[in-house]
C-alpha positions in Angstrom: 14.6 60.7 -30.7 14.0 57.8 -33.1 13.0 54.6 -32.1 16.0 52.2 -31.9 16.3 49.0 -30.2 15.7 49.0 -26.8 15.0 46.0 -23.8 11.9 46.3 -21.2 10.2 48.8 -20.7 12.5 51.3 -22.4 11.0 50.1 -25.4 7.4 52.3 -24.5 9.2 54.8 -22.9 11.0 55.3 -26.1 8.5 54.6 -29.1 7.5 58.4 -29.8 6.2 58.2 -33.4 4.8 57.0 -35.9 5.4 53.0 -36.2 4.7 50.5 -39.1 4.3 46.8 -38.0 3.4 44.4 -40.7 2.9 40.0 -41.4 2.9 38.8 -44.8 -0.1 36.3 -45.9 0.0 32.5 -46.7 -0.7 29.6 -48.4 -0.8 25.7 -47.5 0.7 23.5 -50.4 -0.1 20.9 -48.8 -2.7 19.7 -45.5 -5.5 22.1 -45.9 -7.4 21.4 -42.7 -5.7 17.8 -41.9 -3.0 20.1 -40.1 -5.7 21.2 -36.9 -5.8 17.6 -36.9 -1.6 16.9 -36.2 -1.4 15.7 -40.1 1.7 17.8 -42.0 1.4 21.4 -43.5 3.6 23.0 -45.7 2.9 26.7 -45.9 4.7 29.8 -47.7 4.5 33.3 -47.1 2.8 35.9 -49.8 4.0 39.2 -50.6 1.1 40.3 -49.7 1.1 42.0 -46.3 -1.1 43.2 -43.4 0.5 46.8 -42.0 -0.9 47.7 -38.4 0.4 51.7 -38.0 0.8 52.8 -34.6 0.3 56.2 -33.9 0.6 58.0 -29.5 -2.1 59.8 -28.6 -2.8 62.2 -25.7 -6.1 62.0 -25.7 -6.0 58.9 -22.6 -8.0 56.8 -25.1 -7.6 53.9 -27.1 -9.1 53.7 -30.7 -8.6 51.0 -33.3 -9.3 51.9 -37.1 -9.7 49.1 -40.4 -11.1 51.2 -43.3 -11.0 48.4 -45.1 -13.8 47.1 -43.6 -15.4 50.7 -42.6 -14.7 49.8 -38.5 -13.7 52.2 -36.0 -13.6 51.6 -32.3 -12.1 53.3 -29.6 -12.0 53.6 -25.3 -11.0 55.3 -22.6 -8.3 53.5 -21.0 -9.4 53.9 -17.4 -13.1 52.0 -19.1 -10.6 49.1 -19.9 -8.4 48.5 -17.2 -11.3 48.1 -15.5 -12.9 45.5 -17.5 -9.3 44.3 -17.2 -9.1 44.1 -13.5 -12.8 42.1 -13.5 -11.3 39.5 -15.7 -7.8 39.2 -15.5 -7.2 36.3 -13.5 -6.3 33.7 -16.1 -4.7 35.9 -18.8 -1.8 33.9 -20.1 0.3 33.6 -22.9 0.0 29.6 -22.8 -3.7 29.6 -21.5 -6.8 29.7 -24.4 -9.1 32.3 -24.2 -12.0 31.5 -21.7 -16.0 31.0 -22.4 -16.7 33.6 -19.5 -14.0 35.8 -20.4 -14.9 36.2 -24.1 -18.9 36.9 -22.7 -17.6 39.3 -21.0 -16.1 40.8 -23.4 -18.5 41.0 -26.1 -20.7 42.6 -23.3 -18.6 45.0 -22.6 -18.3 46.1 -26.5 -22.0 45.7 -27.1 -21.8 42.2 -29.7 -24.3 39.9 -30.5 -23.9 36.0 -29.0 -22.6 34.6 -32.1 -22.0 37.7 -34.2 -19.4 36.5 -36.6 -19.4 40.1 -39.2 -15.0 40.4 -39.7 -15.4 44.1 -37.7 -17.3 42.2 -34.5 -13.9 39.4 -34.4 -11.5 41.9 -34.8 -13.1 44.3 -31.9 -12.6 41.0 -29.7 -9.5 39.6 -30.9 -8.1 43.3 -30.5 -9.9 43.3 -27.1 -8.7 40.4 -25.5 -5.1 40.4 -26.5 -4.9 44.3 -25.4 -6.1 43.1 -21.4 -4.7 39.8 -21.6 -1.2 41.5 -22.8 -1.5 44.4 -20.7 -2.4 42.1 -17.2 1.1 40.3 -17.1 3.1 43.2 -19.1 1.8 46.6 -17.7 -0.9 48.9 -18.9 -1.0 49.8 -22.6 -0.4 54.1 -23.1 -2.9 55.7 -25.0 -2.6 55.3 -29.1 -4.5 55.3 -32.5 -3.8 52.6 -34.3 -4.8 51.9 -38.0 -4.9 48.2 -39.8 -5.1 48.2 -44.0 -3.9 45.1 -45.7 -3.7 43.6 -49.2 -5.2 40.0 -47.7 -8.4 40.1 -49.1 -10.9 38.8 -45.9 -12.1 35.4 -45.4 -10.3 33.8 -47.9 -8.0 31.5 -46.8 -4.6 33.6 -47.5 -4.3 33.9 -43.7 -5.8 37.7 -43.2 -7.0 37.3 -39.5 -4.0 35.7 -38.9 -1.7 38.1 -39.7 -3.7 41.2 -38.0 -3.4 39.3 -34.9 0.9 38.9 -35.6 0.8 42.8 -35.9 -1.6 43.3 -33.1 0.3 40.9 -30.8 3.6 42.7 -32.0 2.5 46.5 -31.4 0.6 45.8 -27.8 3.8 43.7 -26.5 6.0 46.6 -28.0 4.0 49.2 -26.3 3.9 47.2 -23.0 7.7 47.1 -23.1 7.8 43.4 -22.9 10.1 43.6 -26.5 11.7 45.6 -27.5 11.9 48.3 -30.5 14.3 46.9 -33.3 14.4 49.3 -35.0 17.5 50.8 -35.2 18.3 54.9 -36.0 18.1 55.5 -39.8 17.2 52.1 -40.5 14.0 51.6 -42.7 13.0 47.8 -41.3 13.7 45.5 -38.3 13.0 42.3 -37.2 12.6 41.0 -33.7 15.1 38.2 -31.9 14.0 34.4 -31.8 12.7 35.0 -28.8 10.7 37.7 -29.6 9.4 35.9 -32.4 8.5 33.2 -30.5 6.2 35.3 -28.0 4.7 37.3 -30.4 3.7 34.5 -32.4 2.3 32.3 -28.8 0.3 35.9 -28.2 -1.4 35.5 -31.9 -2.4 32.0 -31.6 -4.6 33.5 -28.8 -6.0 35.4 -30.8 -6.5 33.8 -33.6 -8.1 31.5 -31.0 -10.5 34.1 -30.7 -11.8 34.8 -34.0 -11.8 30.6 -35.5 -12.0 28.9 -32.3 -9.8 26.0 -33.0 -7.0 27.1 -35.6 -4.4 25.1 -36.0 -1.6 27.9 -35.4 0.1 27.5 -39.1 -1.4 30.9 -40.1 -0.1 32.6 -37.1 4.0 30.8 -37.6 4.4 31.9 -41.0 3.0 35.4 -40.3 5.5 35.5 -37.3 8.4 33.8 -39.3 7.7 34.4 -43.1 9.3 31.9 -45.4 8.2 28.6 -45.9 7.3 26.4 -43.0 6.3 22.3 -42.2 4.0 22.9 -39.2 2.5 19.5 -37.0 1.4 19.8 -33.9 2.6 23.2 -32.8 6.2 22.0 -33.8 7.6 24.7 -36.5 10.2 23.8 -38.9 11.9 26.4 -41.3 12.1 25.0 -45.0 15.6 25.6 -45.8 16.8 26.4 -49.4 13.1 26.3 -51.4 12.9 27.4 -54.8 11.0 31.2 -55.3 7.6 29.5 -55.9 5.6 31.6 -58.8 1.9 31.7 -57.4 -1.1 32.9 -59.2 -4.5 33.9 -56.8 -7.6 34.5 -58.1 -10.2 35.6 -55.7 -13.6 34.0 -56.6 -15.0 37.0 -53.7 -16.9 33.6 -52.7 -15.9 34.1 -48.2 -15.7 31.0 -46.6 -15.0 30.7 -42.7 -12.5 28.4 -41.3 -13.8 27.5 -38.3 -17.0 26.4 -40.2 -15.0 24.6 -42.7 -12.7 22.8 -39.7 -15.6 21.6 -38.4 -17.3 20.3 -41.3 -14.1 17.9 -41.6 -14.0 16.7 -38.3 -18.0 15.9 -39.1 -17.1 13.9 -41.7 -14.3 11.9 -39.7 -16.8 10.6 -37.0 -19.3 10.2 -38.8 -16.8 8.2 -42.0 -13.4 7.3 -40.2 -12.8 4.2 -41.8 -13.0 6.5 -45.6 -11.4 9.9 -43.9 -8.6 8.7 -41.7 -7.0 6.6 -44.4 -6.9 10.3 -46.5 -5.6 11.7 -43.5 -2.6 9.3 -43.7 -2.5 10.3 -47.2 -1.8 13.3 -47.1 0.5 13.4 -44.0 2.9 11.4 -47.3 2.4 13.8 -49.3 3.0 16.5 -47.6 5.9 15.0 -46.3 7.2 14.0 -50.1 6.5 17.5 -51.3 9.0 18.8 -48.2 11.3 15.9 -50.1 11.3 17.4 -53.5 11.0 20.9 -52.1 14.3 20.8 -50.3 16.4 18.9 -52.5 15.2 21.4 -55.7 18.2 24.3 -55.0 20.9 21.1 -54.7 20.0 19.1 -58.3 17.0 21.0 -59.6 15.8 18.8 -62.1 11.9 18.7 -64.3 12.0 15.5 -62.6 11.0 17.0 -59.7 7.8 19.2 -60.6 5.4 16.2 -61.4 5.6 15.2 -57.8 3.8 18.8 -57.1 1.5 18.3 -59.8 -2.0 16.9 -59.1 -3.6 13.8 -60.9 -4.6 14.1 -64.1 -8.6 14.3 -64.2 -8.6 14.7 -60.3 -9.0 18.4 -59.8 -12.4 18.4 -62.2 -13.9 16.1 -59.6 -17.6 17.7 -58.6 -17.9 18.4 -54.9 -14.9 17.6 -53.3 -10.6 18.2 -53.6 -8.5 14.9 -54.3 -6.6 13.6 -51.6 -3.6 14.0 -54.8 -3.9 17.4 -53.9 -2.8 16.9 -50.5 -5.4 18.8 -48.5 -8.6 17.1 -47.1 -12.0 16.7 -49.1 -14.2 20.1 -48.9 -17.0 21.4 -50.8 -15.9 24.3 -53.3 -18.9 25.9 -55.1 -16.7 28.6 -56.6 -15.4 26.3 -58.3 -18.0 23.7 -59.4 -18.7 25.6 -62.6 -15.5 26.2 -64.0 -13.3 23.2 -65.4 -10.6 22.9 -63.3 -8.2 20.9 -64.6 -4.2 21.6 -65.8 -4.2 24.5 -68.3 -1.4 23.2 -70.3 0.4 20.1 -70.5 3.8 22.5 -72.2 7.0 23.2 -69.7 6.0 26.4 -67.3 2.7 26.5 -68.0 0.6 27.1 -65.0 -1.8 24.7 -62.8 -4.4 24.6 -60.5 -3.1 23.4 -56.7 -5.7 24.6 -55.0 -6.1 25.6 -51.4 -8.9 25.1 -49.5 -12.4 25.9 -50.8 -13.8 28.9 -52.2 -12.2 31.6 -51.3 -8.8 31.9 -53.5 -8.5 29.7 -56.2 -4.2 29.1 -56.1 -1.9 28.7 -59.4 1.3 27.3 -59.1 3.7 27.9 -62.3 5.5 24.8 -62.7 9.3 24.8 -63.8 10.9 27.2 -65.6 14.0 27.7 -68.2 16.1 28.9 -65.3 14.8 28.6 -61.3 15.7 30.9 -59.2 15.9 30.4 -55.3 15.8 32.3 -52.3 17.1 31.5 -48.9 14.5 31.4 -45.6 17.1 31.6 -43.2 
């Protein structure tokens, strides 16, 4: 029998063949890093996705494979259940992973303290989410998980969040916490709003395992897609924003969100009188950008687009990103050798709107002759 919508534990019982879950990456247009400090961020989903394939297994084991990083691990389900019994006291989507829980998982998986390799973080996130979700909703069945992604890792495009969202959805479904929404004959399906909220909550816990203190915007975009305003945990979809044509250039210089956020906080503590006005400016820029984007479908005009552009010359400032871009000043080693300026002042030409540091350079095409629009509803 094919997959179909079911509730409660019927979902796990009806899961009897391969199933693929996918989630998109993201770009933060404004509010990069400042969002961690409670400021507004505007983020949009990309048409680059992470895919997770679930396959039932009769071997009494759970395996996870990420061929993109040459990684495969497997565990006997009785061993996972025994480990859960030792550390499951505080597992809940409303609680952050504890130091003691993560130390126990590292010891179980043979991961050194402080290890930051992608495969190490992916293992910890999986183990935490697997044990935490099964502690609340029931045992995870024997299965093989294969994860492939179109998103480069460590580039600021939300690859870890897309991974966490896929894991959360898959584990919640096989444990019976959410339905299997795919109807017979349908190629794709989405969960209900209530189920998406639960998926997002658990994905955020997975992000905490990987990044420590994430804002939550990445997993929110991975869960709901579209364009979102995010501030202090409150998610507001932007409705009928323009379709944005984005050029992504991979610098191949890895970035660590955890390190960058820590650096921003250090600057604020060291130079509060300088940085706090910058954060306030970023919040104002994000709000103005939201107003412009939401007004454009009703009254598209070339006058809207300059609001989205950086101040001329600001993008070439050595060693930092201008607050005019709606991002916190952070180092950008990969861009320093480049002349990073508007490529052309002609209508329709791309201009740099830089999201974050190193990793990916984001160029947003400006006005086109006949802009098309999409709805995120």
